[in-house]
C-alpha positions as CSV (number, residue, x, y, z in Angstrom):
1,M,-6.8,8.6,14.7
2,T,-4.4,10.8,12.5
3,Y,-3.5,9.4,9.1
4,D,0.4,8.9,8.9
5,P,1.6,8.3,5.3
6,E,4.8,6.7,6.7
7,V,2.8,3.9,8.2
8,L,1.1,3.1,4.5
9,T,4.6,3.4,3.0
10,R,6.2,0.8,5.4
11,A,3.2,-1.3,5.3
12,M,3.3,-1.6,1.5
13,K,6.9,-2.5,1.3
14,V,6.5,-5.0,4.0
15,K,3.5,-6.9,2.6
16,R,5.0,-6.7,-0.8
17,A,8.2,-8.5,0.3
18,E,6.4,-10.9,2.4
19,R,4.7,-12.0,-0.7
20,G,7.9,-12.0,-3.0
21,W,5.9,-9.3,-5.1
22,T,7.6,-6.5,-7.2
23,Q,6.0,-3.0,-7.6
24,A,4.5,-4.3,-11.0
25,D,3.3,-7.3,-9.3
26,L,1.3,-5.2,-6.9
27,A,0.1,-2.9,-9.6
28,D,-1.3,-6.0,-11.4
29,A,-2.9,-7.5,-8.4
30,S,-4.4,-4.3,-7.3
31,R,-5.3,-2.7,-10.5
32,V,-3.5,0.4,-9.4
33,S,-0.9,1.9,-11.7
34,L,2.7,1.1,-11.3
35,D,3.5,4.6,-11.3
36,A,1.1,5.3,-8.6
37,I,2.6,2.4,-6.6
38,K,6.0,4.0,-7.0
39,R,4.8,7.2,-5.7
40,Y,3.1,5.7,-2.7
41,E,6.1,3.9,-1.7
42,T,8.4,6.9,-1.9
43,G,5.7,8.8,0.0
44,S,5.6,11.4,-2.6
45,S,2.0,10.9,-3.1
46,T,-0.8,9.2,-1.1
47,P,-3.7,7.0,-2.3
48,N,-7.3,8.2,-2.5
49,F,-9.9,5.8,-0.5
50,A,-10.5,3.7,-3.7
51,A,-7.0,3.2,-4.1
52,M,-6.4,2.2,-0.6
53,C,-9.2,-0.3,-1.0
54,D,-7.6,-1.9,-3.8
55,L,-4.4,-2.1,-2.2
56,A,-6.0,-3.8,0.8
57,D,-7.9,-6.3,-1.3
58,A,-4.6,-7.3,-3.2
59,F,-2.9,-7.9,-0.1
60,G,-5.8,-9.4,1.6
61,C,-6.0,-7.3,4.7
62,S,-7.6,-4.4,6.3
63,L,-7.4,-0.6,5.6
64,D,-6.2,-0.5,9.3
65,D,-3.1,-2.2,8.3
66,F,-2.3,0.9,6.3
67,V,-3.1,3.5,8.9
68,A,-2.4,1.8,12.4
69,P,1.3,2.2,13.4
70,S,1.4,-1.4,14.7
71,A,0.9,-2.4,11.0
72,A,4.4,-1.9,9.8
């Protein structure tokens, strides 16, 4: 499977909206910096594996949700 950063961007925005979280809320829940969250959601940067795991833990989802096209 090829990683598509746009899938991550869409999935993060959708999952945040579902929870009513701001980017700052996600940063607090995931222990990923607010600046990094902003970069990931704009697509200007992609998270490393550890950050993706932290994001998945915060959302209570699988890493597959960030790489599979059906996730967003």
